Structures are given as structure tokens and as C-alpha cells.
C-alpha positions in Angstrom: 152.6 292.1 135.7 149.3 291.0 135.9 147.3 293.3 138.3 145.2 290.5 140.9 142.7 292.6 141.4 142.3 294.3 138.1 138.8 295.3 137.4 138.9 294.6 133.8 137.6 291.9 132.6 137.7 289.6 129.1 135.4 286.5 128.9 137.3 283.6 126.9 136.0 280.6 125.4 136.3 277.3 127.5 138.7 275.9 125.1 140.9 278.8 126.0 141.5 278.1 129.7 140.7 274.6 129.1 141.9 272.6 125.9 140.9 269.2 126.5 137.1 270.9 125.6 138.7 271.3 122.0 137.5 268.3 120.1 140.5 266.2 118.8 142.6 267.2 121.9 146.1 266.4 122.0 149.4 268.7 122.7 150.2 269.2 119.5 146.7 271.1 119.5 147.8 273.6 121.9 150.3 276.1 120.0 147.7 278.3 119.0 147.2 279.3 122.5 150.1 279.8 124.0 150.6 284.2 122.9 147.2 285.0 123.7 147.3 283.7 126.4 150.9 284.9 127.7 149.4 288.5 126.0 146.1 288.0 128.7 148.0 286.9 131.7 150.4 289.7 131.0 148.5 292.4 130.7 146.3 292.1 133.8 142.9 291.5 133.1 140.8 289.1 134.8 139.4 286.4 132.6 136.3 284.9 132.9 135.8 281.7 131.5 132.3 280.8 129.2 130.5 277.6 129.0 131.2 275.4 126.2 128.2 274.4 124.9 129.8 271.5 122.9 131.2 269.7 126.0 128.2 270.4 127.8 125.6 268.9 125.9 123.5 266.5 127.3 126.4 265.1 129.6 130.2 265.3 129.6 131.3 262.2 128.7 129.4 262.9 125.6 130.9 266.1 124.8 134.1 265.0 125.7 134.6 262.6 123.5 132.8 264.1 120.7 133.5 264.1 116.8 134.1 267.0 115.3 131.2 268.5 113.4 129.8 271.6 111.0 127.4 273.8 112.5 124.6 272.0 110.3 125.1 268.8 112.8 124.4 271.1 115.7 121.7 273.1 114.1 119.8 269.7 113.3 120.7 268.1 116.5 117.6 267.9 118.7 117.6 270.5 121.6 121.4 272.1 121.5 119.5 275.4 119.8 118.1 275.9 123.2 120.7 274.6 125.1 122.8 277.4 123.5 120.1 280.1 124.5 120.4 278.9 128.2 123.7 279.2 128.3 124.3 282.6 126.4 121.2 283.4 129.1 123.3 282.7 131.9 126.7 284.6 130.6 124.4 287.7 130.0 123.4 287.4 133.6 126.8 287.1 134.6 127.8 289.8 132.7 125.0 292.0 134.2 126.2 291.2 137.7 129.9 291.8 136.7 128.9 295.2 135.6 126.5 296.0 139.0 129.6 295.2 140.9 131.6 297.9 139.2 133.6 295.3 136.7 134.6 296.7 133.3 134.0 294.2 130.2 136.7 295.1 127.9 135.5 291.9 125.5 134.6 288.8 124.6 136.5 286.8 122.9 135.2 283.5 120.5 136.5 280.9 118.3 136.6 281.4 114.4 135.3 278.2 113.1 133.9 277.0 115.2 130.1 275.9 115.2 129.1 277.3 118.3 131.9 280.1 119.1 132.8 281.7 115.7 132.2 285.7 115.8 132.7 286.3 112.2 133.4 282.7 110.3 132.6 279.1 110.2 133.8 276.7 108.8 130.8 274.0 106.8 131.9 270.7 105.5 130.5 270.0 102.2 130.0 274.3 101.7 133.1 275.9 103.1 133.2 279.0 104.8 130.0 280.8 105.6 130.0 284.7 107.2 128.1 283.9 110.5 129.0 283.9 114.0 128.4 280.4 115.8 125.3 279.4 117.5 126.4 280.0 121.2 128.2 283.3 119.9 125.0 284.7 118.2 122.5 284.3 121.2 124.9 286.0 123.4 125.1 288.6 121.3 121.2 288.6 120.8 121.2 288.7 124.8 123.3 291.4 125.1 121.7 293.5 122.6 118.4 293.5 124.1 120.2 294.3 127.3 121.5 297.1 126.0 125.5 296.0 126.5 127.9 297.5 123.8 131.0 294.7 124.2 133.1 294.1 121.3 133.1 290.2 120.7 136.6 289.5 118.7 137.1 286.4 116.8 140.4 284.0 117.3 141.8 282.3 115.4 144.2 279.1 115.7 146.4 280.0 113.1 149.4 281.9 114.3 150.0 284.0 111.4 147.1 285.9 112.0 147.6 286.8 115.8 149.7 289.5 116.2 146.7 291.6 114.4 144.4 289.3 117.0 146.3 290.9 120.2 146.8 294.1 118.9 142.8 294.1 118.3 142.5 293.1 121.9 145.7 295.1 123.4 143.6 299.0 122.0 140.3 297.7 123.8 142.5 296.9 127.1 145.2 299.8 126.7 143.3 302.4 124.7 146.1 302.9 122.1 
């Protein structure tokens, strides 16, 4: 049952709660979210949506109609790294305010293979999978470390076969199993 006054918080990527932020959005690409959202909603934690750097860069019109690109594209895109730093700093300040007001940040979720929100691995066109964080998550992690915050950052995938393990990892944090 959902607890509407939960002091436990999980920060989630924009596309988890707002699927239209996902590049190439269509109904067939929504199945990956169901199990994770079902669990999070039933767990009673409060969900805080993080900004989507790719959608918010320049204008929403440009962001919503963007083509899929790898991390190399975004690394070379003028102003994009600074954009990620500004957004990550804002999220870090939000975390500080939440904690000052008695909320417990249980975790931050990222989306693996995303050029901005990956936690552990990114797919790079022409190279394959690289073990590294996305541009936004990397900046957010830097701000958190500088501020002395120890918050688990968990990468979730869009692959159903991995979700039981990912949900178990989140469950362990929330329920202390």
C-alpha cells in the first residue's frame, strides 16, 4: 500500500515517469517501465523526477524531437556538458533541501546505456559498450561526493530480464533486507 507521507525518497530519471522524454517514444517501448514503477508505487516511497538533460537542452521542441545519439555526440555538442553540470547542481541542491527537512534519500536511479543517465555502462555507436557513467549522472555524482553525501546510484535497464535483480537491489535499500 502506498504511504502518501513517506519520508523515504528515490530520485528517478525523467523518462521513467514521463515516457515521452524517451527518444523515439512509442507505446511499444513502454513495457520496460511497468515492473519497476509497480514496485516503486507499492513500496510507499516518494518519487522525485530528475530533469532530462537531453529534452531540456536548448528548447523542449528540439529536445522532444531529437534523434538517438551516443555519448560522443553529446560530449562534442557545444554547451551540453555545462548544461548537465547546471542541472546536476540543481538536483544536488534539491537533495540537500530534502535532507535538511527530514527526508531520507534512499537511492538515485539512472538508465543504463543512456548518454546522460547511465550509471555503469553506455552504448557508444561504433565502439560498443563502455564502462562509465552518463554525462548528467557523472556530474551529479561529483556534486554528491563534494558535498559528502553517500547515496546509492542504481542503474536500471530497459531489458525485462534484468529487472528482478534491479528491483531486489532497490528493495534491499528501501526495506533493509
